[in-house]
N, C-alpha and C positions, 0 to 999 in steps of 0.2 A: 589474476582474480579483481573484479570490479565488487564493493560494497555499495549498493544502492537503500537508501534510507528512506521509508516509508514514514515523514517526519512526522504527520498527523495523529499517528499511533501515538508518539512519545509525548507530542505536545497534550494529546486529550486524557492520556492516564498520568500527567502530573496534574492537569486541571481538577481532575475527580479526585485524586489522592490526597493532595497537600492543601490546607486550609487557605483559603483566598486572602486570608489575615496578613500574610508575608505580603509588604508592600513595598515600593520604593519612597524615596523622599519625598513626591507627589501624592501619595495615599494611592497610586496606581497598583491594582495585584499584579506581583510578579510570581505567583506561584508555578503557572507551567513554564515562564522562561526560565525558573531555578531549576526544575525537574527536567526542563529538555538537555540544558546546558551541563547538568550532572552525567544525564545519559551521555550525551556527546563525547564529553571526557571519559567517563568509562567505557565507552566503546574503545577511542582513540588509543586511551593504555593500554586494552586487551588485546585488541584485534593489529594495530599497528599497522593498517593500509596505507597501499601505497595508492591507489584510485578509489574516487569515493565520490559518489554523486548525493545531493539531499534534495529530496523531491515535497515541496509544499504546496498544498491546496491554498491557492492564492486568492481564489474567489469562495467563500464559504457559501456564497447564495444559488450557484446554477453554473452549468456548463453545458455543451453542445447535449449532452443527454436528455435535459430538460426542452431543449426543442423539439428531440424525438418525442417525448413522453414527458409533460409539464409536471405531474404526479411523481417524476424520479427524487426521490430523498425527502418529497413533501410531508414526511410525517416526523421528521427531525426540526426539532427548535432552533430557530435563527442562532446562528452564535452571538453572544453579547458582546458590545464594544468593546468590554474590557480581556477580553480574550482574543479578539480580532487585532488590537495591538500588541499583544504577546505573540502571536504568530509572526507579525512585523519585525519585531524585536529577535526571536529565534532565529531568524533568515540573516540578520544579520551580525549573530554570534556566530551559524554557521561559516559564513562568507570571513570573518576574522580567524575562525580557526583553521582557515587556508583551505576551505571544501569546495567545492563546485555546488553551489545552490539554484534550483530551478523553480521556477513558478509562472502558472499562465493563467490569463483571466479564463480561457473556452476550455482548458483542458485541467484534469484531476491530476494527484499525481501519481497514481496507476499509470496511465497512460504516460507522464514524464519517465517513469521505472521501467515501462515497457518499452519507449523507444531507446533508452540505455543500453538495456537488455539488448535486445535486436541486433543494434550497432555494432556494439561490442563483440558480439558473438562472431558477427562477419571476421572480425579480426582473430578470431579462435579464444577469447578471454571468456571465461565464466561469469557468473554472478551470483553472490549471494547479497538478497535482499532482506532486508531487517525488517518485518511486518508480521501482524498478526493476523491479517488479512487473507484467506483462504483464497481469494478471487486472483490473488496472485500465484496462485499453483499455476493457473495455465501460463503461464510465462517461462516455466521450467522446462529446461532440457538436460539431457544426461551431464553431469557436471555442475549445473545449479543447486543453490541450495536456497529456503526460507530459514531465518534464525529469527525465531522469537526471544529478541536478546533479554529480556527482563525474567521471562520463564526459562531461560537457557535451554532451548529445545531448538534442534535443526531439523528440518524434513528435505531430504534429497529426494530426486527425479523420482527413484524409485519407490519410495515410503510414501508418495501422494496417495496411491492406490488404498493403503492399507490404513490412512488417515481419513481419508476423504470417501472410499468406495468406489472412486472412479480413477481414471487415469488423468494426469494435467490435459493431455489433449483432449479430454471429456469434459472438464471443469467448468466452460462455457455452458455447452447443452444441458449440464446438470444443474445448473443453475437457472437456464432458460425455462426447463421444466418443474422445477419445483419452485422457482421463486426464490427472491430473498427479501426477508422483512425488513433487515437492518436497512438497505436500501429504497425499501419499497416496492421493488421489481415483483411484478404481478406471479408471472409463470402461468401454469395451468392449474386453473381450480380442479383439488381432487388429485393432484401428483405431490407428494411429499418424498423427502429425499430417498426413502428406501424403494419408494416406487421410481423414481429417476432412476437411482442406482440398478435396479432389474433391468429398466427398459433400453439403459446403456448397455449395460451386461451382455442384452441378448444382441441388438441390432447395432451398437458402437457407435452410432450418433443420430443425432435428433433428424437429420436428413433422412438417413434409412429408417427410421421407424414411421417417418409421413409416408414413407414408399411402400412401408408393408402393413399399413393397418391393418390388414386384416387376420394377420398372425397373430396381433397384441392378444388376443382372447386365449389362444392358446396357451397362455404361457401361465405359470406357476402362484404368481404370486396374489395376494390377497387384494381383489378388485377386477381383475383382468378382463372378467367379461364384459363390464360396461366401460372398460378404459380407452376405447379407440373411439366412442362415441365423445368422451370428454377431450381427446387429444382431438379430433375433428372439429369440434364445438370452439376450442379455444386456440386452435393453429393458427391465428395472426397473432395472439399476444402471445403465444411462444417464439414468434420469430420476429416480434417486437421486443421481448424479454432476452432474446438473444444479441441484437443489436446493442440492449442497452450493457450487458454483463462482458461483452469482450474487450480488452482493453486495445486502445488505440495506438499503434507502436511507430507512428510517424510523424509524430509532434516536429514544428520548423523549428529545433532549438540546435544551439552547437554542444553536440557532444563529441567531440575529437581527442584522443586521448590526452592532447596537450592539454585539453578543459579540464579533463577530471582527475590529472594527475594532483596529489596534494601540494599544496604551497607551505613554506614555513607558516606557522601561526604568528599574527599581528599581536604581541604583547602590548604595544602600546595602545592601539584599538580594543583590545578585549579590556583591559583595566579600566578604559572610557566608560563602554559599555557596563563593565562591572559596577563603577562608581554610581552610575545613571540608576542601576537597579539596587543597590545597596548591598551588595556580595561582599561576602566577607574574605577572609584569608585561605580558607579550604579551597574554593574553586581557582583561587588565584595562582595557588601551590600548582594545585594538578596543571593549569596552563603551564606554569613554567616547564614544568616535567615533561610534557608533550611537546613543547619547544626543543628543550634539550636533547631529547632523544631523535629528534628527527634533524635536528642541525647535527647531531653526533652522525649522521649516514651521509652525510655531504661529502 
């Protein structure tokens, strides 16, 4: 099993939940850094993984999807400088903990996790993805799991349909039809989650829907009579949205098992980073426990 961590989820969670009055000696906020570091330590103590990949969104201002659709994520406020510098420090912490960390200027964390998941699957290794992002469900195959660590909730491949109303293979088309307000993905105007689920339940895929538009009016969901016209009018936007929602799984990064295998935590570097951040004894003792357990397995 490899664990792939969507770092942004836990950095942002800490940023919004811990007051920014937590600062280092230079008066820089370290609230997101502290929360992410605590999460990472708790995860390592609980899961005791052998293979880990931590994926960061290095560029918070754009990626290749913005070339396709400039409005992608344009509804989000730019990350303030005090958060950007904490992202950089979080990546240093992950590396000091002995974990493989990834970040690319042109690709998002989703794409990095998709690349890791697909390449490890070729070797017969399933993946547990630590995230709250439903988009990641498209990556799942039998044996894979989405794990909301903070909420202690796991969703396996066969549970995706009960949770989201569609199968993992249909997640991309579901988001392409219904859109995604969080990422500013337009979808088809007039199609919501229930309608998208009903269409995919009947036809199986977006391609099949567009190949059989004349059948849509005969379906039983509300608004079916006028839905074919809406789908036709917004066909181009639907397929554009599909390109935006599909996770790119061939990012040119080194994901060999030797890279992903955990290393012993570098306690010297960890204590240096903790000194800079002004962290106390609790996190240091946790890092020592993690290092002791790791070394005891050798």
